[in-house]
C-alpha positions in Angstrom: 96.7 96.9 123.9 93.7 95.1 122.1 91.7 95.3 118.9 87.8 96.3 118.4 85.5 92.9 119.7 88.3 91.2 122.1 86.9 92.7 125.3 90.0 95.2 125.9 87.6 97.4 127.7 85.8 95.0 129.6 89.3 93.7 130.8 90.2 97.4 131.8 86.7 97.8 133.9 87.4 94.2 135.5 91.0 95.7 136.4 89.5 99.2 138.1 86.6 97.3 139.7 89.2 94.6 141.1 91.6 97.5 142.4 88.9 99.7 143.8 87.1 97.0 145.8 90.6 96.2 147.4 90.8 99.6 148.6 93.0 100.9 145.8 92.9 104.0 143.7 92.7 103.3 140.0 92.4 105.6 136.8 92.0 104.1 133.4 92.2 105.7 130.1 92.1 104.6 126.5 93.8 105.7 123.3 91.4 104.5 120.6 93.4 102.9 117.2 92.1 103.2 113.7 90.1 100.8 111.6 91.4 97.9 109.5 93.7 96.7 111.7 96.3 99.4 111.4 96.6 99.7 115.1 94.9 98.8 118.3 93.2 100.7 121.3 95.4 100.8 124.1 94.1 100.9 127.4 96.3 102.6 129.9 95.6 101.7 134.0 97.7 103.1 136.8 96.9 101.7 140.4 97.8 103.3 143.6 97.6 101.7 147.1 94.8 103.6 149.1 96.8 103.0 152.3 99.9 105.2 151.2 97.6 107.9 149.8 95.8 107.9 153.4 99.0 107.8 155.2 100.5 110.8 152.8 97.3 113.0 153.5 97.2 113.5 149.6 95.7 112.0 146.4 98.5 110.6 143.9 99.0 112.4 140.6 98.2 109.5 137.8 99.3 109.6 134.1 97.0 109.4 131.5 99.1 107.7 129.2 102.2 105.4 129.4 106.0 106.5 129.5 108.4 104.1 128.1 110.5 102.3 130.7 108.0 102.5 133.5 105.4 100.3 132.7 104.9 97.0 135.2 102.5 94.8 133.1 102.0 94.9 129.0 99.2 92.9 128.0 98.8 92.4 124.0 96.4 90.7 122.3 97.9 89.6 119.3 101.8 88.9 118.4 102.1 92.0 116.0 100.8 94.5 119.1 103.2 92.9 121.3 105.9 93.8 118.5 104.7 96.9 118.7 104.7 97.1 122.5 108.4 96.5 122.5 109.1 98.7 119.5 107.6 101.8 121.5 110.1 101.0 124.6 106.8 99.9 126.7 108.7 96.4 127.8 111.8 96.6 129.6 113.8 93.9 131.2 114.0 95.4 134.5 110.4 95.6 135.3 108.0 94.7 132.9 105.8 91.6 132.9 104.9 91.1 129.5 101.7 88.8 128.4 101.0 88.2 124.8 98.7 86.0 122.7 100.8 84.2 120.0 98.0 84.2 117.3 98.0 86.5 114.5 95.5 89.0 113.0 97.6 90.4 110.0 98.0 94.1 109.3 97.0 96.1 106.6 100.7 96.2 105.3 101.0 92.4 105.6 97.6 92.0 103.7 98.5 94.5 101.0 102.3 93.4 100.1 102.8 92.2 96.8 104.9 89.4 97.7 104.6 87.6 101.1 104.6 90.4 103.6 103.7 88.3 106.7 106.1 89.4 109.6 108.1 86.5 111.0 106.2 85.4 114.1 109.2 83.6 115.6 111.3 86.9 115.5 108.4 88.8 117.2 108.4 86.1 119.9 112.1 86.2 120.5 112.1 89.9 120.7 109.5 90.2 123.1 111.0 87.4 125.2 114.4 89.5 125.5 112.6 92.7 126.1 110.7 91.6 129.1 111.3 90.8 132.8 109.0 87.9 132.8 107.2 86.7 129.5 104.0 84.9 129.7 102.5 83.7 126.1 100.2 81.7 124.7 97.5 81.3 121.9 94.9 82.9 124.2 92.7 83.6 121.3 92.0 79.9 120.7 91.3 79.5 124.8 88.8 81.9 124.6 87.1 80.6 121.7 86.8 77.2 123.3 85.1 78.7 126.3 82.7 80.7 124.1 84.1 84.0 125.1 86.2 86.9 124.1 90.1 87.1 124.4 89.9 89.5 127.0 88.9 87.0 129.5 91.7 84.7 128.8 94.4 87.5 129.2 92.5 88.6 132.4 93.2 84.8 133.8 96.7 85.0 132.8 97.3 88.2 134.4 96.2 86.6 137.4 98.3 83.5 137.0 101.5 85.7 136.7 101.3 87.0 140.2 102.0 90.6 139.1 99.4 92.4 141.0 99.1 91.8 144.6 95.3 90.3 144.5 94.4 86.6 145.2 92.8 84.6 142.4 89.2 84.8 143.9 89.5 88.4 143.8 89.9 88.4 140.0 87.0 85.7 139.5 84.6 88.0 141.8 85.3 91.0 139.4 84.2 89.0 136.7 80.9 88.0 138.7 80.2 91.5 139.6 80.2 92.6 135.8 77.1 90.3 135.4 77.4 89.8 132.0 78.8 86.6 130.1 79.9 85.1 133.5 80.1 81.4 132.9 81.7 81.8 129.8 84.0 84.4 130.9 85.3 82.2 134.1 86.0 79.4 131.6 88.1 81.5 129.5 89.8 83.0 132.9 90.6 79.4 133.8 92.3 78.7 130.8 94.2 81.7 130.8 95.3 81.2 134.4 96.8 77.6 133.5 98.2 79.0 130.3 100.4 81.3 132.2 101.8 78.6 134.1 103.4 77.1 131.0 106.8 77.7 129.8 107.1 80.0 127.0 109.2 77.4 124.6 105.7 75.7 124.3 104.4 78.8 123.1 107.3 79.4 120.4 106.7 75.8 119.3 103.0 76.6 119.2 103.6 79.6 117.0 105.2 77.7 114.3 102.6 75.0 114.1 99.9 77.3 114.1 101.1 79.5 111.3 101.2 76.8 109.0 97.3 76.0 109.5 96.8 79.4 109.2 97.7 79.9 105.4 96.4 76.7 104.2 95.3 77.9 100.4 91.5 77.9 100.0 89.9 75.5 97.9 91.8 72.5 99.0 89.1 70.7 100.3 87.2 68.4 97.9 83.8 69.6 96.8 83.4 65.7 95.5 82.6 62.5 97.3 83.8 61.3 100.5 87.7 61.1 100.4 89.0 57.8 99.1 92.5 58.4 99.3 95.0 60.6 100.9 98.8 61.7 100.3 100.7 64.2 102.6 97.5 65.7 103.8 95.7 66.2 100.7 92.3 64.8 100.3 91.0 63.2 97.1 88.1 62.5 96.3 86.8 59.4 94.3 86.1 61.2 91.5 89.4 62.3 91.5 90.7 58.9 91.5 91.7 58.4 87.9 93.8 61.6 88.0 95.4 60.8 91.5 96.2 57.0 89.8 97.9 59.0 86.8 100.2 61.2 89.2 101.2 57.9 91.0 102.0 56.3 87.8 103.5 58.9 85.5 104.8 61.6 87.9 108.0 61.4 90.5 107.1 60.7 94.1 108.4 64.0 95.5 105.9 65.8 93.2 103.0 63.7 94.3 101.7 66.1 97.3 101.9 69.5 95.0 100.0 67.5 92.1 97.3 66.2 94.1 96.8 69.5 95.9 96.5 71.1 92.3 93.7 68.7 91.0 91.7 69.2 93.8 91.9 72.7 94.1 91.2 73.2 89.9 88.3 70.6 90.3 86.9 72.4 92.7 87.7 75.8 90.6 86.2 74.6 87.4 85.8 70.8 86.7 87.6 67.3 86.3 88.4 67.6 82.7 90.2 71.2 84.0 92.2 69.6 86.5 93.3 66.8 83.8 94.4 69.6 81.7 97.0 70.8 84.6 98.5 67.4 84.1 98.7 67.5 80.4 100.4 70.8 80.6 103.1 69.6 83.1 103.9 66.3 81.3 106.4 68.1 79.1 108.8 68.6 82.1 109.3 65.2 82.8 112.0 65.1 80.1 114.2 67.6 82.5 116.3 66.0 85.2 117.4 68.1 88.0 121.2 68.4 88.4 121.1 66.5 91.6 119.2 63.6 90.1 115.6 62.7 89.4 114.8 62.3 93.2 114.4 66.4 93.6 112.2 67.1 90.6 112.3 71.2 91.8 111.3 72.4 88.3 108.2 70.2 88.1 107.1 70.7 91.6 107.6 74.8 91.5 106.0 74.9 88.0 103.2 72.9 88.9 102.4 74.7 92.6 102.4 78.0 90.3 100.7 76.7 87.6 97.6 75.3 89.9 97.5 78.9 91.0 97.5 80.8 87.8 94.9 78.3 86.1 92.6 79.2 89.1 92.8 82.9 88.7 90.3 85.2 90.4 87.8 86.3 87.8 84.1 87.6 89.0 82.7 84.1 88.8 85.3 82.8 91.3 84.7 85.8 93.6 81.0 85.3 93.7 81.1 81.6 94.1 83.3 81.7 96.9 80.9 84.4 98.3 77.7 82.3 98.5 79.1 78.9 99.4 77.6 77.3 102.7 81.0 77.1 104.4 81.5 80.9 104.0 78.1 81.7 105.9 79.2 79.2 108.7 82.5 80.7 109.0 81.6 84.2 109.2 78.7 83.1 111.8 81.5 81.4 113.9 83.5 84.4 114.0 80.8 86.8 115.1 79.9 84.0 117.8 76.0 83.7 116.1 73.7 82.6 118.8 70.5 80.9 118.1 67.7 83.0 117.0 70.0 85.6 115.9 70.0 86.7 112.2 73.4 87.0 110.3 73.7 90.2 107.8 76.5 90.2 105.4 77.3 93.2 103.2 79.8 92.5 100.1 81.3 95.8 98.9 82.3 95.2 95.2 83.6 97.7 92.7 84.0 96.1 89.3 85.5 97.7 86.7 84.6 97.6 83.0 87.5 95.5 82.0 86.2 92.9 84.6 82.8 93.3 82.9 84.2 92.5 80.0 86.3 89.7 81.0 83.1 87.8 82.3 81.5 88.0 79.0 81.9 85.7 75.7 85.3 86.8 74.5 83.9 88.4 71.3 81.5 90.2 73.0 83.8 91.5 75.6 86.6 92.6 73.0 83.7 94.7 71.4 82.9 96.5 74.5 86.6 97.0 75.5 86.7 98.7 72.0 83.5 100.2 71.5 83.8 103.7 73.5 80.1 104.7 73.7 79.4 101.2 75.1 82.2 101.3 77.3 81.0 104.6 78.5 77.6 103.5 79.4 78.8 100.4 81.4 81.1 102.6 83.0 78.2 104.6 84.5 76.8 101.8 86.4 80.5 100.6 87.9 82.0 103.9 88.6 81.1 104.2 92.2 80.7 100.5 92.7 77.8 99.0 95.1 76.9 96.9 97.9 75.6 93.3 97.9 73.7 91.8 100.7 74.1 88.3 100.5 72.4 87.3 103.5 69.2 88.3 101.5 67.7 86.5 98.7 67.8 88.9 96.2 71.3 89.7 96.9 72.3 86.0 97.6 70.5 85.1 94.0 72.7 87.9 92.2 75.9 86.5 93.4 74.6 83.0 92.7 73.7 83.7 89.3 77.0 85.0 88.5 78.9 82.0 90.1 76.8 79.9 87.9 78.3 81.4 84.6 81.3 78.7 85.9 80.1 76.3 83.0 80.8 79.0 80.4 84.0 80.4 81.8 86.1 78.6 79.0 84.2 80.8 76.3 85.0 84.0 78.5 87.6 86.8 77.4 89.2 86.3 80.8 90.0 82.6 80.1 91.1 83.2 77.0 93.9 85.9 77.8 94.9 83.9 80.8 95.5 80.7 79.2 97.5 82.2 76.1 99.8 83.7 79.0 100.0 80.6 80.7 101.0 78.8 77.6 103.4 81.1 76.6 105.0 80.9 80.2 105.1 77.4 80.0 107.0 77.3 76.6 109.5 79.8 78.1 110.2 77.5 81.1 110.4 74.5 78.8 112.7 76.6 76.4 115.0 77.4 79.4 114.9 74.2 81.0 116.9 72.9 78.0 119.6 74.8 78.7 119.6 76.5 81.8 117.4 74.3 84.6 118.0 76.7 87.4 116.8 79.6 85.3 113.6 77.6 84.2 113.2 77.3 88.2 113.3 80.9 88.6 111.2 81.6 86.0 108.5 79.3 87.2 108.6 81.1 90.8 108.2 84.5 88.8 104.6 83.7 88.6 104.0 84.7 92.0 104.0 88.2 90.5 100.4 87.6 88.8 97.8 87.4 91.4 94.4 88.8 92.7 92.5 90.9 90.3 91.6 94.4 89.1 94.7 97.0 89.6 96.5 94.2 91.6 96.6 91.9 88.7 97.1 94.3 86.0 100.4 95.8 88.0 101.6 92.2 88.5 100.8 91.0 84.9 103.3 94.2 84.1 105.9 93.4 85.8 106.0 89.7 84.9 105.8 90.9 81.2 109.2 93.0 81.9 110.7 89.9 83.7 110.1 87.8 80.3 111.4 90.9 78.2 114.6 90.3 80.0 115.1 86.8 79.5 117.5 86.9 76.1 119.4 89.0 78.1 119.6 87.0 81.3 120.2 84.1 79.4 123.6 85.4 78.4 124.7 85.7 82.0 126.2 82.7 83.8 124.3 83.6 86.9 121.0 84.0 85.0 118.9 82.3 87.8 120.1 84.5 90.5 119.6 87.4 88.7 116.2 86.6 87.9 115.1 86.0 91.2 116.6 89.3 92.2 114.6 90.9 89.6 111.5 89.2 91.0 112.2 90.5 94.6 112.7 94.0 93.0 109.1 93.6 91.6 107.6 92.7 94.6 109.2 95.6 96.7 106.9 98.4 95.7 103.7 98.7 93.5 105.0 101.6 91.3 108.0 99.6 89.8 110.7 101.9 90.7 112.9 99.1 92.3 112.4 97.2 89.2 112.9 100.0 86.9 116.4 100.6 88.6 117.1 96.8 88.6 116.5 96.2 85.0 118.7 99.5 84.0 121.5 98.2 85.8 121.1 95.0 84.0 121.2 96.4 80.5 124.0 98.5 81.3 126.0 95.5 82.8 126.7 97.5 85.9 129.5 95.2 87.8 127.9 96.8 91.0 124.7 95.4 90.0 123.2 94.2 93.5 121.2 91.8 91.9 124.0 89.7 91.2 123.8 89.0 94.8 121.4 86.1 96.7 117.9 87.3 96.4 116.7 88.6 99.9 112.9 87.2 101.7 110.9 84.5 101.2 110.4 83.2 97.5 107.1 81.6 98.2 104.7 81.3 101.3 105.5 78.1 102.8 101.9 77.3 103.8 100.2 74.1 102.2 101.4 72.4 99.2 100.3 75.2 96.8 101.5 78.1 99.2 99.6 81.3 99.4 98.7 83.6 96.4 98.5 86.5 99.0 98.3 87.5 102.3 95.0 86.2 104.2 92.2 88.5 104.3 
């Protein structure tokens, strides 16, 4: 089971070539998946001993697709695909050797979830290990990258290392050589995969936990300024931010230093150093509130700081253009497609700004006029209705987005800036008001910011849900379990994009239904745990 560009078809060809050179009868079929990572291509191979067929005097009848419970070897190029193989019944304890890569390529359902929609990697690993007769797991994607090859070659090596097929290692390598393309890099990946197949699965499980944290570091944490002068809890702070870092050390509790440092680095990268200073100014009023467990645990300050940093770096058209024109992005994309010397890289950006987003980028007065003037709005809408493709790998396309990104110096005057910061200030005032009487409720109110994310329709839906939770605060504050109820309401808001579950939860709250399920503890994660600031959405 493999996705496009991973060498799954080549691996299948190697297997067929290997078997036929060893005198076996082989048949391979494939069922293509669909685009955008909602499914993988399944390559199905059946091998039959040639000697047995000759002794029987007949050709074997080979199947075109796998039958649950009848599969000897399953190879999955990614952890979600491993879970799907288990779910389909292709992996059984009685007979299946199961080879899976532990890295993640997130599915569309994970990426488009309103909250943290990532599937628990540890749970997938446990399910895979318990379902198979023998389970072999490693980050074969990284092994292939290190060898300059594709994951199919590393998985081919792992298959040889398991001994699941009655062929010697040298025969596997000969099949690669007969392929004649990328032989040296494929053999290097094969070697790494072969060695990884001999490592106990417990090591691979530990690697899943470690690598998942690395994969979700919030973009923008690297300082755009001078070489780092100090470092705390993994967050680099440049010399230009040193005065703000010193202010954090002197004025804020140590338990909040990591998230505060990550916040100033992110916001200086987003706007400027003064903007990062405003971030600390806004948090200063929270220093008067002490957690019931004591000052050693500034939970309210830490949670508010994390979500405030994310909100203050909201994704407007200026930010999107900035990220798409950075040198680091071209380097990353070139690495992903394995750009070779002498090759040209073409990047096409598919953009569909709405009239509202155009207005948000204009000066506040002009933006309000555009939104309120019907003819002008319809005129601009004619140019935004169908979207457009911008090729940032061309001079014209790059300069177009670079020009939009250069508007950052005037961002403070835009309509979007005025609107977002008015909302931020209202949210912070509500947090302070709640903290004076109900500290846990204030903490949950800070976490509710995770509903507001992205741009366009995603941002609009999230903001509407957030507003409804703010409107419910007067009722909630009359309840002794207000914090728990607010957390459950937030989970209901994240459950579906249409707000159906939130509607039902708010109706039960208003009716004071004693059977209200929101009185129970919320289920699911309240925030992504990766990096000091967490994640605003699923990677992608």
